[in-house]
C-alpha positions in Angstrom: 0.2 -0.2 -0.1 1.4 3.4 -1.2 -0.9 6.1 0.2 1.6 9.1 -0.8 -0.1 8.6 -4.4 -3.6 9.6 -2.6 -5.3 12.0 -5.0 -9.1 11.6 -3.9 -10.7 10.8 -0.8 -14.4 9.4 -1.0 -16.8 9.3 1.9 -19.9 7.5 2.8 -22.2 9.7 4.7 -24.5 8.1 7.4 -21.9 6.9 10.2 -19.0 8.4 8.7 -19.6 12.2 7.9 -23.0 11.9 10.4 -23.1 10.0 13.9 -25.4 7.6 12.2 -28.4 9.3 13.2 -31.4 9.7 10.9 -34.1 12.4 12.0 -37.5 11.6 10.3 -40.6 13.6 10.6 -43.8 12.5 9.1 -42.9 13.8 5.6 -39.7 12.0 5.6 -36.0 12.8 6.7 -35.9 16.3 7.7 -32.0 16.8 9.2 -28.9 14.8 9.5 -26.2 15.9 12.3 -22.9 16.6 10.4 -19.5 17.2 12.5 -17.8 20.2 11.8 -14.6 19.0 12.5 -15.3 16.7 9.5 -15.6 19.8 7.5 -12.5 21.3 8.5 -10.8 17.9 7.3 -12.2 18.4 4.0 -11.0 21.7 3.5 -7.4 20.6 4.5 -7.8 17.9 1.7 -8.7 20.3 -0.8 -6.0 22.8 0.3 -3.4 20.2 -0.6 -5.5 19.5 -4.1 -6.7 16.1 -2.9 -10.3 15.6 -4.3 -13.4 14.5 -2.3 -16.4 13.1 -3.2 -19.2 11.6 -1.4 -20.9 7.9 -2.2 -23.7 7.5 -0.3 -26.6 4.9 -0.3 -28.9 7.8 0.9 -30.1 11.1 -0.8 -31.4 14.0 1.2 -32.1 17.6 0.9 -29.8 17.9 4.2 -26.9 15.8 2.3 -27.4 18.0 -0.7 -26.8 21.4 1.1 -23.7 19.8 3.1 -22.4 18.9 -0.4 -22.6 22.4 -1.6 -21.4 23.9 1.5 -18.0 21.8 1.5 -17.7 22.0 -2.1 -17.5 18.4 -2.7 -15.6 17.7 -6.3 -18.0 14.6 -6.7 -21.2 13.5 -5.3 -23.4 10.3 -6.1 -26.3 10.1 -3.7 -29.0 7.5 -3.3 -27.1 4.7 -5.1 -27.5 1.0 -4.2 -24.2 -0.1 -6.1 -21.4 1.9 -4.5 -18.7 -0.1 -6.7 -20.5 1.2 -10.1 -20.3 4.8 -8.4 -16.6 4.4 -7.8 -16.0 3.6 -11.2 -18.0 6.6 -12.6 -16.1 8.8 -10.3 -12.7 7.3 -11.2 -13.4 7.7 -14.7 -14.5 11.5 -14.7 -11.6 12.3 -12.6 -9.2 10.2 -14.6 -7.8 8.5 -11.8 -7.0 4.7 -11.1 -8.0 2.7 -7.8 -4.2 3.1 -6.5 -5.1 6.8 -6.3 -8.2 6.5 -4.3 -9.1 6.1 -0.6 -12.5 5.2 0.6 -13.9 6.0 4.3 -16.9 3.8 4.7 -18.5 2.1 8.0 -21.0 -0.8 6.7 -21.2 -3.8 4.7 -22.4 -1.8 1.3 -18.9 -0.3 1.7 -16.7 -3.2 1.8 -16.6 -3.9 -2.2 -15.2 -0.4 -2.4 -12.9 -0.5 0.4 -11.5 -3.7 -1.2 -10.8 -1.8 -5.0 -9.2 1.1 -3.6 -5.6 1.7 -2.4 -6.5 2.8 1.1 -9.9 1.6 3.1 -10.6 3.7 5.9 -13.3 2.9 8.9 -14.4 4.8 11.9 -13.9 2.7 15.0 -17.5 2.0 15.3 -18.0 0.7 12.0 -19.5 -3.0 11.5 -17.4 -5.6 12.2 -16.6 -7.1 8.7 -15.8 -3.4 7.8 -13.4 -3.2 10.7 -11.7 -6.5 9.4 -11.3 -5.2 5.8 -10.0 -1.5 6.5 -6.5 -0.6 5.8 -7.0 1.9 8.7 -9.2 2.6 11.8 -9.8 5.9 13.1 -9.9 6.4 16.9 
């Protein structure tokens, strides 16, 4: 594994950029709780010319707002096949797998984590995700 060539970091959302809580009202999802510290980390990646993106199984207005607010380079939301989304972004970014890192926490994230150069999981990720991650955050 050579992490010095990483040019793009992709993130799952629920459980990675949020605490995993879903706030649902009578009309559906109404808000998500994002952590400001993650926003600072995204800005630092961008400062050092590392592209950032989202691949999320869910779509919401709150997520759309956060994507715009943090100026993500790539965003695919509401997708069931994250590997296909990865390939779309990789093609659009003109990058290869050894230039990409992915941060995920759930079973649906495993296929992407196994393909990219660096798979990262938060400490409270699903145990199968933890077992395939190259790095687990504290």
